[in-house]
Each structure stands twice: as structure tokens, then as C-alpha cells.
VMD Tcl script that draws the C-alpha trace (Angstrom):
set ca {
  {-0.20 0.14 -0.08}
  {3.13 2.23 0.98}
  {4.75 1.57 -2.32}
  {1.31 2.16 -3.98}
  {1.23 5.43 -2.49}
  {4.78 6.61 -3.54}
  {4.05 5.92 -6.94}
  {1.19 7.75 -7.21}
  {2.85 11.12 -5.65}
  {5.43 10.82 -8.09}
  {2.67 10.64 -10.96}
  {1.48 13.52 -9.67}
  {4.65 15.32 -9.60}
  {5.62 13.95 -13.14}
  {2.26 15.76 -14.52}
  {3.50 18.89 -12.16}
  {6.63 18.73 -13.71}
  {5.30 18.91 -17.36}
  {6.92 14.74 -18.25}
  {6.00 11.44 -18.53}
  {6.76 9.25 -15.51}
  {9.98 6.49 -15.69}
  {9.52 3.53 -14.16}
  {12.70 2.68 -11.42}
  {12.16 -0.78 -11.11}
  {10.86 -4.01 -12.64}
  {7.99 -4.27 -10.12}
  {6.79 -0.83 -10.77}
  {7.02 -1.30 -14.14}
  {4.15 -4.22 -14.03}
  {2.37 -1.90 -11.28}
  {2.25 1.09 -14.09}
  {0.83 -1.67 -16.87}
  {-1.61 -2.88 -14.86}
  {-2.94 0.58 -14.39}
  {-2.49 1.18 -17.81}
  {-4.60 -2.05 -18.55}
  {-7.14 -0.48 -15.79}
  {-7.75 2.83 -18.17}
  {-5.62 4.94 -14.86}
  {-2.64 5.64 -16.88}
  {-1.54 6.18 -20.34}
  {2.37 5.11 -22.53}
  {2.16 7.60 -24.93}
  {5.96 5.87 -25.46}
  {7.58 2.87 -24.58}
  {8.86 3.19 -20.88}
  {6.54 6.50 -20.23}
  {3.66 7.31 -18.35}
  {1.09 9.60 -16.79}
  {-1.84 9.52 -15.67}
  {-4.77 9.49 -18.43}
  {-6.59 12.17 -16.81}
  {-4.00 14.61 -17.29}
  {-2.91 13.57 -20.75}
  {-6.17 13.69 -21.94}
  {-6.74 17.07 -21.02}
  {-3.69 18.81 -22.81}
  {-4.20 19.40 -26.77}
  {-1.36 17.74 -29.09}
  {0.80 20.45 -28.58}
  {1.30 19.94 -24.95}
  {1.22 16.47 -25.18}
  {3.95 16.58 -28.09}
  {6.15 19.14 -25.81}
  {5.69 16.81 -22.48}
  {6.69 13.79 -24.82}
  {9.69 16.01 -26.44}
  {10.62 16.90 -22.46}
  {10.54 13.62 -20.84}
  {12.33 12.26 -23.84}
  {15.16 14.85 -23.45}
  {15.13 14.23 -19.64}
  {16.19 10.39 -20.32}
  {18.87 11.19 -23.31}
  {19.77 14.72 -22.87}
  {22.44 14.65 -26.11}
  {19.64 13.82 -28.27}
  {19.14 16.41 -30.74}
  {15.34 17.50 -31.97}
  {14.51 18.47 -35.37}
  {11.82 19.27 -37.25}
  {8.94 20.10 -36.44}
  {9.64 19.16 -32.27}
  {12.38 21.34 -32.37}
  {9.86 24.03 -33.44}
  {7.52 23.48 -30.97}
  {10.05 23.97 -28.42}
  {11.13 27.07 -30.24}
  {7.68 27.99 -29.49}
  {6.46 27.85 -33.38}
  {2.74 27.33 -34.33}
  {2.69 23.66 -35.85}
  {-0.38 22.35 -36.88}
  {-1.45 19.89 -34.96}
  {-1.63 16.75 -37.37}
  {2.34 16.54 -37.89}
  {2.86 16.44 -33.76}
  {2.44 12.54 -33.59}
  {5.66 11.45 -33.63}
  {9.23 12.93 -32.08}
  {11.63 13.78 -34.23}
  {15.46 13.93 -33.58}
  {18.58 14.70 -35.81}
  {21.54 11.89 -35.52}
  {24.94 11.28 -37.38}
  {25.14 9.88 -40.95}
  {27.22 7.08 -39.52}
  {24.87 5.62 -37.06}
  {21.30 6.71 -37.32}
  {19.87 3.84 -35.73}
  {16.44 2.87 -36.32}
  {12.82 5.13 -35.94}
  {9.99 3.32 -33.89}
  {6.42 4.23 -33.69}
  {7.32 7.18 -31.58}
  {10.92 8.01 -32.19}
  {11.70 9.30 -35.71}
  {15.57 9.21 -36.91}
  {16.98 11.68 -38.84}
  {20.35 11.41 -40.59}
  {21.73 14.90 -41.12}
  {25.14 14.75 -40.01}
  {26.55 17.98 -37.93}
  {23.51 21.17 -37.36}
  {23.57 24.33 -35.31}
  {22.19 23.78 -31.99}
  {20.79 25.50 -28.86}
  {19.40 24.53 -25.90}
  {16.07 25.53 -24.81}
  {14.38 25.37 -21.98}
  {17.35 22.56 -21.32}
  {16.09 20.55 -24.28}
  {19.02 20.37 -27.46}
  {17.13 21.48 -30.58}
  {18.38 22.61 -33.77}
  {18.84 26.35 -34.06}
  {16.59 28.47 -34.85}
  {17.18 28.92 -39.04}
  {18.04 25.49 -39.42}
  {14.85 24.41 -37.95}
  {12.73 26.87 -39.58}
  {14.12 25.57 -43.36}
  {14.41 21.59 -41.83}
  {10.12 22.45 -41.54}
  {9.72 23.86 -44.81}
  {11.86 22.35 -47.52}
  {9.48 19.23 -45.88}
  {5.96 20.40 -45.57}
  {3.28 21.57 -47.79}
  {3.30 25.42 -48.46}
  {0.11 25.73 -46.02}
  {1.49 23.86 -42.99}
  {4.84 25.78 -43.96}
  {3.44 29.12 -43.61}
  {2.34 28.28 -40.08}
  {5.58 27.62 -39.03}
  {6.84 30.28 -41.32}
  {4.99 33.55 -40.20}
  {5.61 32.68 -36.42}
  {9.11 31.85 -36.74}
  {9.70 35.45 -38.40}
  {7.63 36.94 -35.37}
  {10.01 35.04 -33.61}
  {12.76 36.20 -34.12}
  {11.84 40.07 -33.92}
  {13.66 40.68 -37.55}
  {12.70 42.38 -40.39}
  {11.68 39.96 -43.40}
  {14.74 40.17 -45.38}
  {17.66 39.35 -42.78}
  {15.28 36.57 -41.29}
  {14.78 35.53 -45.08}
  {19.20 35.68 -45.80}
  {19.17 33.25 -42.18}
  {16.98 30.63 -43.79}
  {18.88 30.37 -46.72}
  {22.33 30.41 -45.44}
  {21.04 27.43 -43.02}
  {19.48 25.48 -45.88}
  {22.05 26.22 -48.55}
  {22.73 22.94 -50.96}
  {19.96 20.96 -48.87}
  {17.57 19.14 -51.33}
  {14.33 21.36 -51.12}
  {15.53 24.35 -50.27}
  {14.05 26.61 -52.98}
  {10.44 25.19 -52.20}
  {11.74 26.30 -48.29}
  {12.63 30.02 -49.81}
  {9.20 30.39 -51.71}
  {7.34 29.40 -48.85}
  {9.36 31.64 -46.58}
  {8.90 34.79 -48.87}
  {5.08 34.96 -48.21}
  {5.82 34.74 -44.46}
  {4.39 37.71 -42.63}
  {4.76 38.43 -39.10}
  {1.80 39.95 -38.35}
  {-0.32 36.80 -38.53}
  {-1.08 36.27 -35.25}
  {-1.92 32.78 -35.18}
  {-1.76 29.03 -37.33}
  {-5.04 29.64 -38.22}
  {-4.80 33.02 -39.73}
  {-1.48 31.71 -41.36}
  {-3.37 28.61 -42.70}
  {-6.35 30.37 -43.87}
  {-4.03 32.41 -45.91}
  {-2.01 30.03 -47.46}
  {-5.84 28.69 -48.64}
  {-6.43 31.87 -50.06}
  {-3.36 32.54 -52.14}
  {-3.63 28.77 -53.43}
  {-7.17 29.71 -54.45}
  {-6.33 33.10 -55.79}
  {-8.23 35.55 -53.90}
  {-6.66 38.80 -52.96}
  {-4.65 38.99 -49.91}
  {-6.03 40.98 -46.98}
  {-4.31 43.27 -44.80}
  {-3.22 42.39 -41.45}
  {-4.33 43.56 -38.27}
  {-5.33 47.21 -39.02}
  {-6.20 49.51 -36.23}
  {-9.89 50.13 -36.80}
  {-11.13 53.57 -34.34}
  {-14.55 52.31 -32.95}
  {-17.23 54.16 -35.02}
  {-19.06 55.38 -31.96}
  {-16.58 57.73 -31.40}
  {-15.53 56.17 -27.52}
  {-11.52 56.17 -28.46}
  {-11.30 52.08 -28.85}
  {-9.23 50.66 -31.43}
  {-9.96 47.04 -32.62}
  {-7.56 45.19 -34.77}
  {-9.44 42.63 -37.12}
  {-7.34 39.69 -38.19}
  {-7.96 40.77 -41.82}
  {-8.97 43.53 -44.29}
  {-10.12 44.13 -47.70}
  {-10.71 47.59 -48.70}
  {-13.24 46.92 -51.85}
  {-15.14 49.34 -53.85}
  {-18.16 48.28 -52.46}
  {-17.03 48.70 -48.67}
  {-14.64 47.23 -46.44}
  {-14.37 43.77 -45.52}
  {-13.53 42.42 -41.91}
  {-12.33 38.94 -41.46}
  {-12.24 37.27 -38.02}
  {-10.16 33.45 -37.26}
  {-12.09 31.81 -34.64}
  {-9.91 29.23 -32.90}
  {-11.04 27.24 -29.64}
  {-8.06 28.33 -27.93}
  {-10.03 31.98 -28.03}
  {-11.71 30.81 -25.83}
  {-10.50 27.86 -23.69}
  {-7.09 28.58 -23.19}
  {-6.22 30.61 -19.67}
  {-3.57 32.86 -22.15}
  {-6.08 34.66 -24.51}
  {-8.93 34.42 -21.90}
  {-6.74 36.24 -19.20}
  {-9.07 34.85 -16.68}
  {-12.67 35.20 -17.99}
  {-14.96 32.45 -18.18}
  {-15.82 31.30 -21.95}
  {-19.31 32.95 -22.04}
  {-17.77 36.66 -20.81}
  {-14.95 35.99 -23.64}
  {-17.87 34.80 -26.11}
  {-19.69 38.12 -25.26}
  {-17.01 40.39 -25.90}
  {-16.59 39.06 -29.03}
  {-20.25 40.07 -30.09}
  {-20.03 43.43 -28.84}
  {-16.39 43.75 -31.09}
  {-17.90 42.45 -33.67}
  {-20.75 44.60 -33.95}
  {-18.43 47.87 -33.47}
  {-16.80 46.21 -36.74}
  {-19.67 45.90 -38.41}
  {-20.85 49.51 -37.95}
  {-18.08 50.39 -40.40}
  {-17.98 47.17 -42.70}
  {-19.07 43.70 -42.93}
  {-17.80 40.98 -40.69}
  {-16.76 38.02 -42.29}
  {-16.16 34.85 -39.63}
  {-13.89 31.90 -40.18}
  {-13.03 28.28 -38.21}
  {-10.79 25.75 -39.28}
  {-14.08 24.32 -40.87}
  {-14.25 26.64 -43.07}
  {-10.30 26.07 -44.44}
  {-11.47 23.32 -47.08}
  {-10.47 24.79 -50.28}
  {-14.02 24.13 -51.93}
  {-15.44 25.56 -48.67}
  {-13.26 28.76 -48.19}
  {-13.95 29.85 -52.22}
  {-17.33 30.23 -51.83}
  {-17.25 32.04 -47.99}
  {-15.13 34.61 -50.06}
  {-17.05 34.62 -53.10}
  {-20.28 35.32 -50.65}
  {-18.59 38.41 -49.16}
  {-17.43 39.39 -53.07}
  {-13.66 38.85 -51.95}
  {-11.69 39.63 -55.53}
  {-10.50 36.77 -57.20}
  {-8.05 38.58 -58.85}
  {-5.95 35.64 -60.96}
  {-6.50 31.95 -61.30}
  {-5.23 29.03 -59.28}
  {-1.59 29.81 -59.33}
  {1.40 27.95 -58.46}
  {4.08 28.93 -56.17}
  {5.67 32.31 -57.15}
  {9.62 31.38 -56.43}
  {10.49 35.03 -56.28}
  {11.61 37.00 -53.61}
  {8.45 39.49 -51.94}
  {10.15 42.32 -53.02}
  {9.55 41.55 -56.22}
  {5.59 40.99 -55.97}
  {2.89 43.31 -55.12}
  {0.85 43.05 -52.56}
  {-2.16 41.54 -54.23}
  {0.34 38.71 -54.34}
  {2.42 37.07 -57.15}
  {2.40 37.16 -61.32}
  {2.55 33.29 -60.59}
  {2.14 31.03 -63.63}
  {-1.60 29.57 -64.44}
  {-1.68 25.88 -63.57}
  {-4.31 25.29 -66.16}
  {-1.93 26.69 -68.78}
  {0.64 25.12 -67.40}
  {-0.95 21.69 -67.64}
  {-2.26 22.25 -71.13}
  {0.85 22.76 -72.13}
  {2.00 19.86 -70.15}
  {-0.58 17.37 -71.52}
  {0.13 18.44 -75.60}
  {2.92 16.02 -76.99}
  {5.82 17.84 -78.31}
  {6.88 17.89 -82.11}
  {10.29 17.51 -82.65}
  {11.84 19.92 -85.25}
  {13.98 18.38 -87.84}
  {14.89 21.64 -89.83}
  {18.17 23.18 -89.06}
  {17.27 26.56 -87.68}
  {14.72 24.71 -85.15}
  {17.73 22.48 -84.19}
  {20.36 25.60 -83.52}
  {17.21 26.81 -81.22}
  {16.89 24.05 -79.30}
  {20.82 23.48 -78.72}
  {21.19 27.59 -77.94}
  {21.30 28.18 -74.46}
  {18.77 30.53 -73.11}
  {20.16 33.81 -71.65}
  {19.86 34.03 -67.91}
  {17.67 36.11 -66.27}
}
mol new
graphics top color blue
foreach p $ca { graphics top sphere $p radius 0.5 }
foreach p [lrange $ca 0 end-1] q [lrange $ca 1 end] { graphics top cylinder $p $q radius 0.2 }
display resetview
């Protein structure tokens, strides 16, 4: 009985420290496994245990951090990389990417990955310690994520990384470019990074903007200050603003964290937060239409219908991503090749000419741009 009491105390202490518990003996391990079978304890990784009630109360990001912190305590010299390093750096990461822990290992002895721990043989990389965990540097973390992720998933990380760096856009892009020089996928990473905007304040806002760009809609201004129409001096900052000939449209992205995360509710209950949001929306509606978005609206077909319903201009057809630096694009987005035209060209069989003039043109190198 006494032994069990000690184990219960240790489980509580582990949760308080934000870590999982590791069994100290075979007898303790067997006892914990029996608790797992009863459902009172969960084992998120081999040899690690946490109270089920505490584990289920965490969102995917908090679970990933708890697991990384626990593994780092067991292996203090392991280097976390990719999306695992990103969340340790405090960057926004799409939840569905957080099911595994990613570590960087030497190319000569990278070992085998498991269901939970994925090993990446990337050789020598610049590292830093963040809250006691050894992770790849911020620029290397960003480039590793962006070169492997889709544009939308990458922009979530790129926006938050630029915001976290507290640097202006171009110098930070150069750091990322230098960190990824010679790596496979660097061109895609730089393309995604060129869209980064530190004014995007949440992963949901970044994801929405990415889908808008992919669909070819006019991109909104971000976090524009709007004076209250009541003349009471209040200033509101909607997530998105479109100034159109027919009037202004304000876009607000609603994630659940706004109503449940203590860091965002500031001690208010969800009912009070919702009431304040309704008042805020009514003030914005006095000077324009208010468009509210949620994660459910970010499916491309659904978002297109929502934006069309609010008359957001579709300035350009569905586009491929522009690889030019952001400084070479206007505020409406890239001057990109149309996917429809590109696909049509690709589907046409190419006829090889046998004339000397044509052969000469084919062999002549094109001028560099």
C-alpha cells in the first residue's frame, strides 16, 4: 500500500513538472502496466507513463512538448529537429504533424526509428538549448520544416518564426537561405518563406492566408487598426481587412483557443469571452461587413464559397507558387504561371522539328535572367 502511495505521488509530481514518469524498477513497471490496462494511466511512449486524466486534458501541442521534455530528460544529448524543434522554439505547428518526435542523428550511426521517435540522419547541425532541451537552431529548424512540408503547413511555421525572431523579413530570410544552402528542397523552403508575415498572430490565420493564396483570392491586409464608429476611442484590430469598392470587409479567424486557453482568456470564462466578441463584432460591423472563419472553413472548396459570398475579388486564377523574393511582388500576391495553362501545355505532345534552324534554337542556351 505504501509503495502504491509513493507511485501515485510520483505520477502527480511528473504531471506538475510537465513530464511523463519513468519506472524505477521492474516491480514499478509492472504496476504501471496494470494501471494502463485499467485505463487510469497512459503510456505515450515505451517506458513512459502519465495519468490518463492529465494526458487527455492536454491539446496535441502540449502532449508533444511533454513527450519531448520526457525524452530529453532520458537522453540529454539527443538533438530534436523538424517540427519537434519548432514547438520547443515556441513556433505554431499544425496539430496533425505532432504525432511523432523527431531527432537529428549522425549519418554514420543513425539507428532505427520507432513508432514514436523518428531519426533523421542529417549530420552536424547548429544547435541551441531551449528550456534544457537540445534543438536545432531557429533558422535550421525553419528550413528543415519548410523544405518537407506543404506550402500551407510551412507558412504556419514561417509566419510564427519570423514573429519569434523579432527581425525584419529580409534579414531573417537570408538566415534561412544560408542555413539551407545545398539542401534538397531549399527552393521550396525559400518560396514559402517569401510569403511569411510576422503580423499573422495565429496558426489558423496563417493557414487561412495560405489557402487564399493557393486559390488566387486577393490577400487581405493584416491587423489593421480600426477606430470604433461610436467615437469612444476604442481601437480594434481585425485579423484580415479587405478594402473594396463596395465597402470594407473585416475577417476574423476563430480558433477554440480564443475561448479556452487561459493565456488568451485572461481569467475570463468562455461565456464572457464570447460576449465580448459579440460586442467587438458589432462595433466592426458599424464600418464594414464581418466575415468569421473557423478551421472547418479552410477546406479549399468551402473557403472559396465563403469568400465569393463576401465578394472578395478573385484577382488571378489558381496559381503555382511564385519563387521570386517577396520584394519583387506587389501586395496582391505573385505574378504566377496559371496551373491550368501549364497543365494544358504539359499535356500536349511535343513535336521535335528537324529543320536546321529549329535544331540550332534548341541547342542554343537561353539567356540567364
